C-alpha positions in Angstrom: 20.3 -25.7 -11.4 19.7 -21.8 -10.2 16.6 -21.8 -7.8 14.0 -19.6 -9.1 12.8 -16.6 -6.9 10.1 -16.4 -5.2 7.8 -13.8 -6.8 4.9 -15.1 -4.3 5.9 -15.1 -0.1 3.5 -14.7 2.5 4.5 -16.4 5.6 2.8 -14.6 8.5 0.2 -11.7 8.7 2.7 -9.0 10.5 5.8 -9.5 8.5 7.3 -6.4 7.1 4.8 -5.8 3.9 6.9 -5.5 0.4 4.1 -5.4 -2.2 0.7 -5.9 -1.7 -2.2 -5.7 -4.8 -5.0 -2.8 -4.5 -8.6 -1.9 -7.1 -8.5 2.0 -7.3 -12.2 2.0 -7.2 -13.3 3.1 -10.1 -16.9 3.8 -12.0 -18.5 0.7 -10.8 -19.1 2.1 -7.4 -21.3 4.9 -9.7 -23.2 1.9 -11.1 -24.9 0.9 -7.8 -28.7 1.8 -6.8 -30.6 1.2 -3.9 -33.0 -0.9 -5.6 -29.4 -3.3 -6.5 -27.4 -2.8 -3.6 -28.7 -6.1 -1.5 -28.1 -8.1 -4.7 -24.2 -6.2 -5.0 -24.0 -6.6 -1.4 -23.5 -2.9 -0.5 -25.3 -1.6 2.1 -25.0 2.0 0.9 -23.3 3.9 -1.6 -20.3 5.4 -1.6 -18.9 8.6 -3.2 -16.5 8.2 -5.5 -14.9 11.3 -5.7 -14.3 10.8 -2.2 -13.1 7.5 -1.9 -10.5 7.6 -4.8 -9.3 10.3 -2.2 -9.3 7.9 0.6 -8.0 5.0 -1.3 -5.0 6.8 -2.9 -4.1 7.9 0.7 -4.1 4.9 1.4 -1.7 4.0 -0.9 0.6 6.7 -0.3 0.6 5.2 3.4 1.9 2.0 2.2 3.8 3.1 -0.6 5.6 5.8 2.7 6.4 2.6 4.2 8.6 0.9 1.5 5.0 -1.2 0.1 5.2 -1.2 -3.8 1.8 -1.2 -4.5 0.5 -2.7 -7.6 -2.9 -2.6 -8.6 -5.6 -5.2 -10.3 -6.8 -3.3 -13.3 -2.9 -2.8 -14.3 -2.2 -6.5 -14.1 -5.3 -7.5 -15.6 -5.1 -5.6 -18.5 -0.6 -6.2 -19.1 -2.1 -10.2 -18.4 -3.9 -10.1 -22.2 -1.4 -8.1 -23.3 -1.6 -11.7 -26.4 -5.0 -11.2 -29.0 -5.4 -14.9 -27.8 -5.1 -14.4 -24.6 -7.3 -11.7 -24.8 -10.3 -13.1 -26.9 -10.1 -16.0 -24.7 -10.6 -14.2 -21.8 -13.0 -11.7 -23.2 -15.2 -15.1 -23.7 -14.5 -16.4 -20.6 -16.0 -13.2 -19.2 -18.9 -13.2 -21.0 -20.1 -17.0 -20.6 -19.6 -16.2 -16.8 -22.4 -13.1 -17.2 -24.7 -15.5 -18.7 -26.0 -14.0 -21.7 -29.3 -15.7 -22.6 -28.5 -15.2 -26.3 -25.7 -15.6 -28.8 -26.5 -12.9 -31.3 -26.0 -10.4 -28.1 -22.8 -12.3 -26.8 -21.2 -11.9 -30.2 -22.4 -8.0 -30.0 -21.3 -7.6 -26.3 -18.0 -9.5 -27.4 -17.6 -6.7 -30.5 -18.2 -4.2 -27.9 -15.7 -5.5 -25.3 -13.0 -5.9 -28.4 -13.6 -2.3 -29.5 -11.9 -0.3 -26.8 -8.7 1.8 -28.2 -7.0 -0.5 -24.9 -6.6 -3.4 -22.6 -7.1 -1.0 -19.5 -10.2 0.4 -20.7 -12.0 -2.9 -21.6 -10.7 -4.2 -18.2 -12.4 -0.7 -16.7 -15.6 -1.4 -18.7 -15.5 -4.9 -17.5 -15.5 -3.8 -13.9 -18.3 -1.1 -13.9 -20.4 -2.8 -16.3 -22.6 -2.2 -19.3 -25.8 -0.4 -19.1 -28.9 -1.1 -21.6 -28.7 2.2 -23.4 -24.8 1.6 -24.3 -25.4 -1.4 -26.7 -28.1 -2.0 -29.4 -29.6 -5.1 -30.5 -31.5 -4.9 -32.9 -32.3 -8.6 -34.0 -35.0 -9.6 -33.5 -35.1 -13.3 -34.5 -35.8 -14.7 -30.9 -37.9 -13.9 -28.1 -34.8 -13.3 -25.6 -33.9 -10.3 -27.6 -37.3 -9.5 -28.6 -38.9 -9.1 -25.2 -37.5 -6.2 -23.3 -36.5 -5.9 -19.8 -36.3 -3.6 -17.0 -33.1 -4.1 -16.1 -30.9 -1.8 -16.3 -27.8 -4.0 -17.0 -26.5 -5.5 -19.8 -23.6 -6.7 -17.1 -23.7 -6.1 -14.0 -21.1 -3.5 -12.1 -18.7 -5.5 -9.7 -18.4 -2.7 -6.7 -17.2 -5.2 -4.6 -13.6 -5.3 -6.3 -11.8 -2.5 -4.0 -11.6 -5.4 -1.7 -9.0 -7.5 -2.8 -8.5 -9.4 -0.4 -11.4 -11.9 -1.3 -10.8 -13.2 -4.8 -7.6 -14.9 -3.8 -4.8 -15.7 -1.0 -1.9 -15.7 -0.9 -0.3 -18.3 0.9 3.4 -19.5 1.4 4.4 -19.0 -2.3 1.1 -19.9 -4.0 -2.4 -18.6 -4.0 -5.8 -19.8 -3.2 -8.4 -18.7 -6.1 -11.0 -18.6 -4.2 -14.4 -20.2 -5.5 -16.8 -17.0 -3.9 -20.0 -17.6 -2.5 -21.9 -15.2 -4.4 -22.1 -15.2 -8.7 -22.1 -11.6 -7.8 -18.3 -11.6 -7.1 -17.2 -14.8 -7.9 -16.8 -13.1 -11.7 -13.9 -11.3 -9.8 -11.9 -14.0 -9.0 -11.5 -14.3 -13.1 -9.4 -11.6 -13.0 -7.0 -13.1 -11.2 -6.3 -16.1 -12.9 -5.3 -14.8 -15.9 -3.3 -12.5 -13.6 -1.3 -15.6 -12.6 -1.2 -17.7 -15.4 -0.3 -15.1 -17.6 1.2 -12.1 -17.0 4.7 -12.0 -17.4 5.5 -11.5 -13.7 4.1 -14.6 -12.4 3.3 -16.9 -15.4 7.2 -18.7 -15.9 6.9 -19.1 -11.5 5.3 -22.5 -11.1 2.9 -21.2 -8.4 1.4 -23.9 -6.9 -2.5 -23.5 -6.6 -4.0 -24.4 -2.9 -7.5 -24.2 -4.3 -9.4 -23.3 -7.6 -12.3 -21.1 -8.8 -13.9 -24.1 -10.6 -14.0 -25.6 -6.9 -18.0 -26.1 -6.1 -17.9 -25.2 -2.3 -17.3 -21.3 -1.8 -13.5 -20.0 0.0 -13.3 -15.8 0.3 -9.4 -14.2 1.0 -11.0 -12.4 4.4 -11.4 -15.9 5.9 -7.5 -16.9 5.7 -5.3 -15.8 7.9 -1.3 -16.6 8.0 -0.4 -16.6 11.7 3.1 -18.2 11.1 5.1 -20.6 8.7 3.5 -23.1 10.5 -0.1 -21.7 11.2 -3.0 -20.6 9.0 -6.6 -19.6 10.5 -9.4 -20.3 8.3 -13.2 -18.7 9.0 -16.3 -21.4 8.8 -18.4 -18.1 7.9 -21.3 -17.1 6.2 -18.7 -17.6 2.7 -16.5 -20.1 3.1 -17.5 -24.0 4.0 -15.7 -26.2 5.8 -16.0 -28.2 3.0 -13.3 -25.5 1.5 -10.9 -25.8 4.5 -10.6 -29.2 4.2 -9.8 -29.5 0.5 -7.4 -26.5 1.1 -5.9 -28.6 4.2 -4.8 -31.7 2.4 -3.2 -29.6 -0.7 -0.9 -27.6 0.8 -0.7 -30.5 3.9 1.1 -32.6 0.8 3.5 -29.7 -0.8 6.7 -28.7 0.4 5.2 -25.8 2.3 6.0 -25.6 6.2 2.3 -25.3 7.0 1.8 -28.0 9.5 -2.1 -26.7 11.5 -4.7 -25.0 10.5 -6.8 -23.5 12.7 -10.9 -23.9 11.2 -12.9 -20.9 13.2 -16.5 -21.0 13.1 -17.7 -17.8 13.8 -21.1 -16.7 13.8 -23.0 -16.9 10.4 -24.3 -12.8 9.8 -23.6 -10.2 7.4 -21.9 -8.1 10.4 -19.3 -10.8 11.2 -18.7 -11.5 7.0 -15.5 -12.9 7.4 -12.8 -14.0 10.0 -10.5 -10.9 9.2 -13.8 -8.5 10.3 -13.7 -10.0 14.0 -10.1 -11.2 14.5 -6.6 -9.6 12.8 -3.1 -10.4 13.8 -1.2 -7.2 14.6 2.1 -8.2 16.2 3.8 -11.3 17.4 1.4 -11.8 20.2 -1.6 -9.2 19.9 -4.7 -9.6 18.2 -7.8 -7.8 17.3 -11.0 -8.9 18.3 -14.5 -8.5 18.3 -15.8 -9.3 21.8 -19.5 -10.6 21.0 -17.3 -13.6 18.9 -15.7 -14.9 22.1 -18.7 -17.0 24.0 -19.4 -18.9 20.9 -16.4 -19.3 19.0 -15.6 -22.7 18.5 -12.0 -23.7 16.9 -10.8 -27.0 15.2 -7.3 -28.1 14.7 -7.0 -29.7 11.5 -3.7 -31.8 10.9 -2.0 -33.5 8.1 -2.7 -37.8 8.5 -1.0 -40.9 8.0 -2.0 -40.9 4.1 -2.6 -38.3 1.4 -6.1 -37.9 2.5 -6.4 -38.6 6.0 -6.5 -35.0 8.2 -6.6 -35.2 12.5 -9.1 -33.1 13.5 -9.6 -31.8 16.8 -11.9 -29.8 18.9 -9.9 -27.5 20.8 -11.4 -26.9 24.2 -9.8 -24.1 25.4 -9.9 -20.3 25.5 -9.1 -18.4 22.6 -6.0 -17.1 24.4 -4.8 -20.7 25.3 -5.0 -22.0 21.8 -3.0 -18.9 20.1 -0.9 -19.8 23.0 -0.1 -23.0 22.2 0.4 -23.0 18.4 2.2 -20.0 18.1 4.6 -21.1 21.0 3.8 -17.7 22.9 4.0 -17.1 26.9 1.6 -14.8 26.8 -1.4 -13.1 24.1 -3.2 -10.0 24.2 -6.4 -10.2 23.0 -7.7 -6.0 21.9 -11.3 -5.7 22.2 -12.9 -3.6 19.3 -14.9 -0.8 21.1 -12.6 -1.7 24.3 -15.5 -4.4 25.0 -18.3 -1.9 25.4 -21.6 -3.2 23.5 -22.1 0.1 22.6 -18.9 0.8 20.7 -17.8 -2.5 20.2 -21.1 -2.7 17.8 -20.3 0.2 16.6 -16.4 0.3 15.1 -17.4 -3.4 14.6 -19.7 -2.6 11.6 -17.4 0.0 10.5 -14.3 -2.6 10.7 -12.5 -1.7 14.0 -10.5 -5.3 14.3 -10.0 -4.9 10.4 -6.5 -4.1 10.9 -3.6 -4.2 7.6 -0.4 -4.7 9.7 2.5 -3.8 7.3 5.3 -4.8 10.0 5.0 -6.2 13.5 3.0 -3.8 15.9 2.2 -1.2 12.7 -0.9 -1.4 11.4 -3.2 0.7 8.8 -6.5 1.6 10.3 -9.7 3.5 9.8 -10.2 6.8 11.3 -13.8 6.8 12.4 -12.8 3.8 14.7 -10.9 6.3 17.3 -12.1 3.8 20.4 -10.3 0.8 19.0 -7.4 2.8 17.4 -6.4 4.3 20.8 -6.8 0.8 22.2 -4.0 -0.3 20.1 -1.8 2.6 21.0 -2.4 2.3 24.6 -1.2 -1.4 23.3 2.2 -0.1 22.1 0.9 -1.2 18.5 2.1 2.0 16.2 -0.9 3.5 13.5 -1.3 5.1 10.3 -4.7 6.5 10.2 -6.8 6.5 6.8 -9.5 8.2 6.1 -12.7 6.3 6.0 -15.6 8.2 5.3 -16.7 6.6 2.2 -14.6 3.4 1.5 -16.4 2.0 5.0 -19.7 1.7 3.6 -18.6 -0.6 1.5 -18.2 -3.1 5.1 -14.3 -4.0 4.9 -11.3 -1.9 6.5 -7.4 -1.9 5.8 -7.0 -5.4 5.4 -9.8 -6.0 3.2 -8.7 -3.2 0.5 -5.2 -4.9 0.4 -4.4 -8.8 -0.5 0.0 -8.8 0.3 1.6 -10.5 -3.0 5.0 -10.8 -0.6 6.2 -10.2 3.3 9.6 -10.2 4.8 9.7 -13.8 7.0 10.2 -13.3 10.4 
């Protein structure tokens, strides 16, 4: 019997990138208002026209270096080509929006199904539905009768261009994440239907290491694949320790080669939202790091115990570089400190994701132009950098790694 060819393969952070999922920013960005920024997890409003241009340059950098770029919106539209699946998807989408009136649900479903193409419908789901776009005439319920000043029937999803978070490719499977906030958890629905129904994935027997129906949160920015043996996961503002235990047990019981999960307990604050905002891998033995986490950072190692539900958990007492040397089998490790360790430069460039690099090959990364201090330091440490513009995309508080979900990397 011929073994099926893997459609997903990520066993490192630095193996040559062959296929990646992006989302080109859309009108969901223009549905941000100052009053809604906190609710929708933004600190500022990007200018969409420039954000799209910056994102297109990012995609071209990847293509020019041999990476196949696929888009979330395209795959989602293709996944619901069958009318029965499409109806099921729309029903699930509306249910998760939590419309309080069944009559409104029916009107919204009719509105969404009225789009001439699946891609247009997906775009509308992503950008949100403004109150004035749909007229609800029925006054038979109090919910329908009471007028609201809230400007949306369905909220926009402006965080979608950070494709790293809703799911993570780990080995030949995925962690379909349950995200911390209601605002972002709806994003994972697109990934669910892609991996369940898209022609490229539906027959591939893809294992799910985690699922969006879980009751504890996990986000992809906290999940880093350091080698074919070691996964690093942040215990962060967005990822619970309980989630890491669940994922660890499933991976250790599989036929994957991963045998250690390093749980990084990082400060729970906005600037350090995910592990990859303070720590990324750029070469076999080189890592970016925000200097402020080195002191308070605690690392725990998880490995398989005797029984299927047993884990061996140890608190690591060594310095971070020694921990990395131990688990990655390295003679030495270079920690490249964001902003060169200067308190002002590091804080500024950390806010602009200076530590959030996307490796496209060992020692070769994509970076934001605005983080010039850290970029210069990367080059001084022998790292080849591909610089992309970042005046608008960076307003969403995420860098090149945040904006990309690798689907396939070459093994190293």
